[in-house]
TORLUM-539542 format. One record per atom (N, C-alpha, C): residue in three letters; x, y, z. Coordinates in steps of 0.2 Angstrom, whole numbers, padded with zeros to 4 digits, always signed. Each point is the difference from the previous one (the first is absolute). Layout:
! residues N
alaXYZ
...
END
This chain:
! residues 233
met+0174+0316+0061
met-0006-0002-0004
met+0002-0007-0004
ala+0006+0001-0003
ala+0001-0006-0003
ala+0000-0006+0003
ser+0003-0001+0007
ser+0000-0005+0003
ser-0006-0003+0001
glu-0006+0005+0002
glu-0005-0003+0002
glu-0006-0003-0006
val+0003+0002-0006
val-0004-0002-0006
val+0005-0006+0000
ile+0004-0001+0000
ile+0004-0009-0001
ile-0002-0004+0005
val-0001+0002+0007
val-0004-0004+0004
val-0006-0001+0000
lys-0006+0005-0004
lys-0006-0003-0002
lys+0001-0006-0005
ala+0004+0002-0006
ala+0001-0006-0005
ala+0002-0004+0002
asp+0005-0001+0007
asp+0001-0008+0001
asp-0005-0002+0002
lys-0004+0004+0005
lys-0008-0003+0004
lys-0003-0003-0007
ile-0002+0003-0003
ile-0003-0002-0007
ile+0001-0005-0002
lys+0006-0001-0001
lys+0005-0007-0006
lys-0001-0005+0005
lys-0001+0001+0006
lys+0000-0007+0005
lys-0005-0001+0001
arg-0007+0004+0000
arg-0007-0002+0002
arg-0003-0002-0006
asn+0003+0001-0007
asn-0001-0001-0007
asn+0003-0008+0000
asn+0006-0002+0004
asn+0004-0006-0002
asn-0004-0005+0005
ile-0002+0004+0005
ile-0004-0006+0006
ile-0007-0001-0004
phe-0005+0004-0004
phe-0003-0002-0003
phe-0001-0005-0005
lys+0006+0001-0002
lys+0001-0004-0007
lys+0001-0008+0003
ile+0004+0000+0006
ile+0002-0008+0004
ile-0008-0001+0001
leu-0004+0002+0003
leu-0006-0002+0004
leu-0004-0003-0006
lys-0001+0006-0006
lys-0004-0003-0006
lys+0004-0007-0003
leu+0007-0001+0001
leu+0002-0007-0003
leu-0001-0003+0005
gly+0000+0000+0007
gly-0001-0005+0005
gly-0007-0002+0000
leu-0006+0004-0002
leu-0006-0001-0002
leu+0000-0004-0005
thr+0001+0001-0006
thr-0001-0004-0007
thr+0004-0008+0003
ile+0005+0000+0003
ile+0003-0007+0002
ile-0006-0002+0002
leu-0001+0002+0006
leu-0005-0004+0007
leu-0006-0001-0005
phe-0004+0003-0004
phe-0005-0001-0004
phe+0001-0007-0006
val+0007+0000-0003
val+0003-0005-0004
val-0001-0008+0004
val+0003+0002+0008
val+0000-0006+0003
val-0005-0002+0002
leu-0006+0004+0003
leu-0006-0002+0000
leu-0004-0003-0002
ile+0000+0001-0009
ile-0002-0004-0004
ile+0003-0006-0001
phe+0007+0001+0000
phe+0003-0007-0004
phe-0002-0005+0009
ala-0001+0003+0006
ala-0002-0005+0005
ala-0008-0002-0001
phe-0004+0004-0004
phe-0007-0003+0000
phe+0000-0005-0005
ile+0004+0000-0005
ile+0001-0006-0006
ile+0003-0005+0005
ile+0005+0000+0002
ile+0002-0005+0003
ile-0002-0003+0006
leu-0005+0003+0004
leu-0003-0002+0004
leu-0007-0004+0000
ser-0002+0002-0006
ser-0006-0003-0003
ser+0000-0008-0003
val-0005-0002+0002
val+0000-0008-0003
val-0001+0001-0008
val+0002-0002-0006
val-0002+0001-0005
val-0002-0008-0004
tyr-0006+0003-0003
tyr-0001-0006-0006
tyr+0001+0003-0007
lys+0003-0003-0003
lys+0004+0002-0005
lys+0000-0006-0006
gly+0002+0002-0007
gly+0002-0005-0003
gly-0007-0001-0005
gly-0004+0004-0002
gly-0006+0000-0002
gly-0006-0002+0003
lys-0006-0001-0004
lys-0005+0001+0004
lys-0003-0009+0000
phe-0004+0001+0005
phe-0003-0006+0003
phe-0005-0002-0007
thr+0003-0007-0002
thr-0005-0002-0005
thr-0003-0006-0001
ile-0006-0003-0004
ile-0003-0006+0002
ile+0001-0002-0008
ser+0002-0007+0001
ser+0000-0003-0007
ser-0004-0006-0001
leu-0003-0001-0008
leu-0004-0007+0001
leu+0002-0004-0005
asp+0001-0006+0003
asp+0002-0005-0004
asp-0003-0001-0007
ser+0004+0000-0005
ser-0001-0001-0007
ser-0006-0005-0002
arg+0003-0006+0004
arg-0005-0006-0002
arg-0007+0000+0004
leu-0001+0005+0005
leu-0006+0001+0003
leu-0003+0004-0003
ala+0002+0006-0004
ala-0002+0004-0004
ala-0003-0004-0006
asn+0004-0003-0004
asn-0001-0002-0006
asn-0006-0007-0001
asp+0003-0006+0004
asp-0003-0005+0002
asp-0007+0001+0003
ser+0002+0002+0006
ser-0006+0000+0005
ser-0005+0007+0000
lys+0003+0005-0004
lys-0005+0006-0001
lys-0001+0004+0007
ile+0006+0000+0003
ile-0001+0003+0006
ile+0002+0006-0001
val-0002+0007+0004
val+0001+0006-0002
val+0000+0004+0007
ile+0006+0005+0000
ile+0001+0005+0006
ile-0003+0005-0002
tyr-0001+0005+0005
tyr-0001+0007-0003
tyr-0002+0005+0006
glu+0002+0005+0001
glu-0001+0005+0006
glu-0006+0003+0001
asp-0005+0001-0005
asp-0005+0004+0002
asp-0006-0006-0002
asn-0005-0002+0005
asn-0005-0005-0001
asn-0007+0004-0003
val+0000+0006-0002
val-0003+0001-0004
val+0001+0002-0009
ile+0007+0000-0001
ile+0001+0002-0007
ile+0003-0008-0001
lys+0003-0003+0004
lys+0003-0006-0001
lys+0004-0001-0006
glu+0005+0004+0000
glu+0005+0000-0005
glu+0006-0005+0001
gly-0002-0006-0002
gly+0005-0004+0000
gly+0007+0000-0002
gln+0006-0001+0004
gln+0006-0001-0003
gln+0003-0005+0004
arg+0008-0002-0003
arg+0003-0004+0003
arg+0006+0003+0003
lys+0000+0006+0002
lys+0003+0002+0005
lys-0002+0008+0003
leu+0001+0000+0008
leu-0003+0007+0002
leu+0004+0001+0005
ser+0001+0007+0001
ser+0004+0004+0004
ser-0003+0005+0003
ala+0004-0001+0007
ala-0004+0005+0005
ala+0006+0005+0002
arg-0003+0006+0000
arg+0005+0006+0001
arg+0004+0000+0006
asp+0007+0001-0001
asp+0005-0001+0005
asp-0001+0006+0004
ile+0005-0001+0005
ile+0001+0005+0007
ile+0006+0002-0001
glu+0003+0004+0002
glu+0008+0003+0001
glu+0003-0002+0005
phe-0004+0002+0007
phe+0001-0004+0006
phe-0003-0002+0003
met+0000-0005+0004
met-0002-0005+0003
met+0003+0001+0009
asp-0004+0003+0003
asp+0003-0001+0008
asp-0005-0005+0004
asn+0003-0002+0006
asn-0005-0004+0004
asn-0008+0003+0002
ile-0003-0004+0000
ile-0006+0003+0003
ile-0003-0006+0004
ser-0007+0001+0003
ser-0003-0006+0003
ser-0006-0003-0004
ile-0002-0006+0001
ile-0006-0003-0004
ile-0006+0006+0002
asp+0000+0000+0005
asp-0005+0006+0002
asp-0002+0006-0004
trp+0007+0003-0004
trp-0002+0005-0004
trp-0003+0000-0005
ile-0001-0006-0003
ile-0001-0003-0007
ile-0009+0000+0000
pro-0004+0003-0004
pro-0006+0001+0001
pro-0004-0007+0000
lys-0005-0001+0004
lys-0004-0004+0001
lys-0004-0004-0008
asp-0001+0005-0003
asp-0004+0000-0006
asp+0007+0000-0005
ile+0005-0003+0000
ile+0005-0002-0005
ile-0001-0003-0006
asp-0006-0004+0001
asp-0002-0004-0005
asp-0005+0003-0004
asn-0003+0006+0000
asn-0005+0002-0003
asn+0001+0005-0005
tyr+0006-0002-0005
tyr+0003+0004-0005
tyr+0001-0003-0005
asn+0003+0004-0005
asn+0001-0004-0007
asn+0006+0004-0001
gly+0006-0006-0003
gly+0005+0004-0004
gly+0006+0001+0006
ser+0004+0004-0001
ser+0004+0004+0006
ser-0004+0003+0004
his+0002+0001+0006
his-0003+0003+0006
his+0004+0000+0005
asn+0008+0003-0002
asn+0005+0000+0007
asn-0001+0006+0004
gly+0002-0002+0008
gly+0000+0005+0003
gly+0006+0004+0002
glu+0001+0003+0007
glu+0007+0001+0001
glu+0003-0005+0003
asn+0005-0002-0004
asn+0005-0006+0004
asn-0003-0007-0002
tyr-0005+0000-0005
tyr-0001-0007+0000
tyr-0001-0001-0008
ile+0001-0007-0004
ile-0004+0000-0007
ile-0008-0004+0001
ala-0003+0002-0005
ala-0007-0003+0001
ala-0003-0003-0007
tyr-0002-0004-0002
tyr-0004+0000-0008
tyr-0004-0005+0000
thr-0005+0000-0002
thr-0006-0004-0002
thr-0001-0002-0007
phe-0001-0007-0001
phe-0002-0002-0007
phe-0003-0006-0001
tyr-0002-0003-0004
tyr-0006-0005+0000
tyr+0003-0006-0007
ile-0002-0006+0002
ile+0001-0007-0003
ile-0006+0000-0002
glu-0001-0003-0007
glu-0007-0003-0003
glu+0000-0006-0003
asn-0003-0005+0000
asn+0000-0004-0004
asn-0005+0000-0004
glu+0004+0001-0007
glu-0005+0001-0007
glu-0001-0006-0003
gly+0004-0006+0002
gly+0000-0006-0002
gly-0006-0003+0000
lys+0000-0008-0001
lys-0005-0004-0001
lys+0002-0006+0005
glu+0005+0000+0005
glu+0002-0005+0003
glu+0001+0002+0007
ile+0000-0003+0006
ile+0003+0001+0006
ile+0007-0001+0001
ile+0002+0004+0002
ile+0009+0000+0001
ile+0002+0000+0006
asn+0007+0001+0002
asn+0004+0001+0006
asn+0005+0005-0003
tyr+0000+0005+0004
tyr+0006+0003-0002
tyr+0005+0003+0007
trp+0006+0001-0002
trp+0006+0002+0006
trp+0000+0007+0000
tyr-0001+0004+0006
tyr+0003+0007+0000
tyr+0006+0000+0005
ser+0005+0004-0002
ser+0006+0002+0004
ser+0004+0005-0001
ile+0002+0003+0006
ile+0003+0007+0002
ile+0007-0002+0000
ile+0004+0002-0005
ile+0006+0000-0001
ile+0005+0004+0002
ile+0005-0002+0005
ile+0005+0005+0002
ile+0006+0000-0003
asp+0000+0007-0005
asp+0006+0000-0005
asp+0007+0003+0002
asp-0001+0006+0005
asp+0005+0001+0002
asp-0001+0003+0008
val+0006-0002+0004
val+0000+0003+0007
val+0007+0003+0002
ile-0001+0007+0003
ile+0006+0003+0001
ile-0002+0000+0009
lys+0006-0001+0004
lys+0001+0001+0006
lys-0006-0003+0005
asn-0001-0006-0004
asn-0007-0004+0005
asn-0005+0003+0001
val-0003+0005-0005
val-0006+0003+0003
val-0005-0006-0001
asp+0000-0004-0003
asp-0005-0006+0000
asp-0002-0003+0008
glu+0004+0002+0003
glu+0000-0002+0008
glu-0006+0002+0004
ala-0002+0008-0005
ala-0006+0003+0004
ala-0005-0001-0005
ser+0002-0002-0005
ser-0006+0003-0006
ser-0007-0005+0001
arg-0006+0002-0001
arg-0004-0002+0001
arg-0004+0000-0009
val-0004-0006+0000
val-0004-0002-0008
val-0007+0000+0002
met-0005+0004-0001
met-0008-0003+0002
met-0002+0000-0005
ile-0005-0005-0001
ile-0004-0003-0005
ile-0006-0001+0003
tyr-0005+0005-0006
tyr-0007-0003+0001
tyr-0003-0002-0005
leu-0001-0006+0001
leu-0003-0005-0006
leu-0007-0001+0001
asn-0004+0004-0004
asn-0010+0001+0001
asn+0000+0001+0007
gly+0004+0004+0002
gly-0002+0003+0006
gly+0003-0004+0006
glu+0005-0005+0000
glu+0002-0004+0005
glu+0008+0002+0000
lys+0001+0003+0005
lys+0008+0003+0002
lys+0005-0005+0003
thr+0004-0001-0003
thr+0007-0003+0003
thr+0005+0005-0001
ile+0003-0001+0006
ile+0007+0005+0000
ile+0005-0005+0001
tyr+0005+0001-0004
tyr+0007-0004-0002
tyr+0006+0004+0003
ala+0005-0004+0006
ala+0006+0004-0001
ala+0005-0006+0003
lys+0006+0002+0000
lys+0005-0004+0000
lys+0002-0001+0007
leu+0002-0007+0002
leu-0001-0003+0007
leu+0006+0006+0004
asn-0003-0001+0006
asn+0004+0004+0005
asn+0006-0002+0002
ser+0006+0005-0002
ser+0007-0003+0001
ser+0003-0003+0006
tyr-0003+0003+0006
tyr+0000-0001+0006
tyr-0003-0006+0002
thr-0005-0002-0001
thr-0005-0006+0002
thr+0001-0006-0005
gly-0001+0003-0006
gly+0000-0004-0006
gly-0008-0003-0001
lys-0004+0004+0004
lys-0008-0001-0001
lys-0002+0004-0005
glu-0006+0000+0000
glu-0006+0004-0005
glu-0001+0006+0003
glu+0000+0006-0002
glu-0001+0006+0003
glu-0009-0001+0002
thr-0001+0005+0004
thr-0007+0000+0002
thr-0006+0001-0006
asp-0003-0004-0001
asp-0007+0000-0003
asp+0002+0001-0008
thr+0008-0005-0002
thr+0001+0001-0006
thr+0002-0008-0002
lys+0000-0001-0007
lys+0003-0007-0002
lys+0006+0003-0004
ala+0005-0005+0003
ala+0008-0001-0004
ala+0001+0002-0006
phe+0005+0003-0002
phe+0002-0002-0007
phe-0001-0005-0003
phe-0001-0002-0006
phe+0002-0007-0001
phe+0007-0003+0000
asp+0005+0006-0004
asp+0008-0002+0002
asp+0001+0007-0001
lys+0007-0001-0001
lys+0005+0007+0000
lys-0001+0005-0005
lys-0001-0004-0007
lys-0002+0004-0006
lys-0007+0000-0002
thr-0006-0002+0004
thr-0005+0000-0002
thr-0005+0002+0006
ala-0003+0007+0001
ala-0003+0000+0005
ala-0008-0003+0002
val-0002+0000-0007
val-0007-0004+0001
val-0001-0005-0006
leu-0003-0007+0002
leu+0000-0005-0005
leu-0006-0004+0002
glu-0007+0002-0002
glu-0005-0004-0001
glu-0004-0003-0007
gln-0003-0004+0003
gln-0004-0004-0007
gln-0009+0005+0002
arg-0002+0000-0005
arg-0008+0002-0001
arg-0002-0007-0005
lys-0005-0004+0005
lys-0003-0006-0004
lys-0008+0002-0002
asp+0000-0004-0005
asp-0008-0001-0002
asp-0002+0008-0001
phe+0003+0002-0006
phe-0001+0008-0001
phe-0006-0002-0008
ser-0005+0001+0001
ser-0004-0001-0004
ser-0002+0004-0005
pro-0002+0000-0007
pro-0002+0004-0005
pro-0006+0005+0004
gly+0003+0007-0003
gly-0004+0004+0001
gly+0001+0002+0008
met+0003-0002+0004
met+0003+0002+0006
met+0005+0005-0001
ile-0001+0006+0006
ile+0005+0006+0001
ile+0003+0001+0005
asp+0006-0001+0002
asp+0004+0000+0006
asp+0002+0007+0000
lys+0000+0004+0006
lys+0002+0007+0002
lys+0007-0001+0003
phe+0004+0004-0001
phe+0007-0001+0004
phe+0003+0007+0002
thr+0000-0001+0006
thr+0004+0008+0002
thr+0005+0000+0004
ile+0007+0001-0003
ile+0006-0002+0003
ile+0003+0008+0002
val+0003-0001+0007
val+0003+0006+0003
val+0006-0003+0005
ile+0005+0006-0003
ile+0006-0001+0003
ile+0003+0005+0004
trp+0003-0003+0005
trp+0002+0006+0005
trp+0006-0002+0006
leu+0002+0003+0002
leu+0005-0001+0006
leu-0002+0002+0007
glu+0000-0008+0003
glu-0004+0001+0007
glu+0006+0003+0005
gly-0004+0006+0003
gly+0005+0004+0006
gly+0000-0004+0006
asp-0007-0004+0001
asp+0000-0005+0007
asp+0004-0004-0001
asp+0003-0004-0006
asp+0004-0005+0001
asp+0006-0001+0003
pro+0002-0003+0004
pro+0006-0001+0004
pro+0007+0001-0006
asp-0001-0004-0006
asp+0006+0003-0003
asp+0000+0006-0005
cys-0005+0005+0002
cys+0001+0007-0003
cys+0005+0004+0005
thr+0004-0002-0002
thr+0008+0006+0003
thr+0003+0002-0004
asp+0003+0007+0002
asp+0004+0006-0003
asp+0003-0006-0006
asn+0003-0007+0000
asn+0003-0002-0004
asn-0002+0000-0007
leu-0006+0000+0001
leu-0005+0001-0007
leu+0002+0005-0004
leu+0001+0006+0004
leu+0001+0006-0004
leu+0004+0000-0007
gly-0004+0004-0003
gly+0004+0000-0007
gly+0000-0006-0003
gly-0005-0006+0001
gly-0001-0004-0004
gly-0005+0000-0007
glu-0001-0005-0004
glu-0004-0001-0004
glu-0002-0007-0001
ile-0009+0000-0003
ile-0001-0006-0001
ile-0004+0002-0007
lys+0001-0008-0004
lys-0005+0001-0006
lys-0004-0007+0001
met-0008+0001-0004
met-0001-0007+0000
met-0004+0002-0007
his-0003-0006-0002
his-0006+0000-0005
his-0003-0007+0000
met-0007-0001-0003
met-0004-0005+0001
met-0002-0003-0007
glu+0001-0008+0001
glu-0003-0004-0004
glu-0005-0003+0001
ile-0005+0000-0007
ile-0005-0006+0000
ile+0002-0004-0006
arg+0000-0007+0004
arg+0003-0005-0006
arg-0006-0007+0002
gly+0000-0002-0008
gly-0003-0006+0001
gly+0001-0006+0004
glu+0006-0002+0001
glu+0003-0004+0006
glu+0007+0004+0003
tyr+0001-0004+0006
tyr+0006+0003+0003
tyr+0005-0003-0005
lys+0009+0004+0000
lys+0003-0003-0005
lys+0003-0006+0004
asp-0001-0001+0006
asp+0004-0007+0003
asp-0006-0004-0001
gly-0005+0000-0003
gly-0005-0004+0001
gly-0005+0000+0006
glu-0006+0000-0002
glu-0006+0000+0005
glu+0004-0006+0006
glu-0003+0003+0006
glu+0000-0004+0005
glu-0007-0003+0003
END
């Protein structure tokens, strides 16, 4: 009888040990999966996407920027809501009415922000708008897209194809290594309002969008200036 009790006790002990091992194994697997998800996600980090207005434009030319065309609360700096992770998507996944909103209207795996520039001064001016690439890790910029709607007119910017050295389909090439967009807006008359919608995503159909980009990061910001720092062209 005592022998039988000892045998049963041994079986219970072994069973409990197996349960403990399984529980530990499942916990480790769960932690590994979490880290794998983080590592395999392309991340947009380092702060929010911001739009800043040059002080000379604001003070001398009476240019204002705001994100609500009804309230029109002028600011020198606007900030879009950030997103924690940005996986690659197709441009076809971005809503066709992306330009019909105000302020931040991010979607799954893309940043979208709409704002306005108004000339409250008395003179016709020219201004430059640029999107600066602040930081890139693991060459994520190879597959990045910046889409700008200016008064309803759409332009998509992308880095040159690394294989062909040519522009990606239906895109305009990044200005240089550190500047995704550099454009001049001419003849901005008193009372005029320009509407901008900025959309940033990683294009999954880009030939450069490979597993080598996994775990990468990118950060950008936008500037509105009276003249380009190297002089107008």
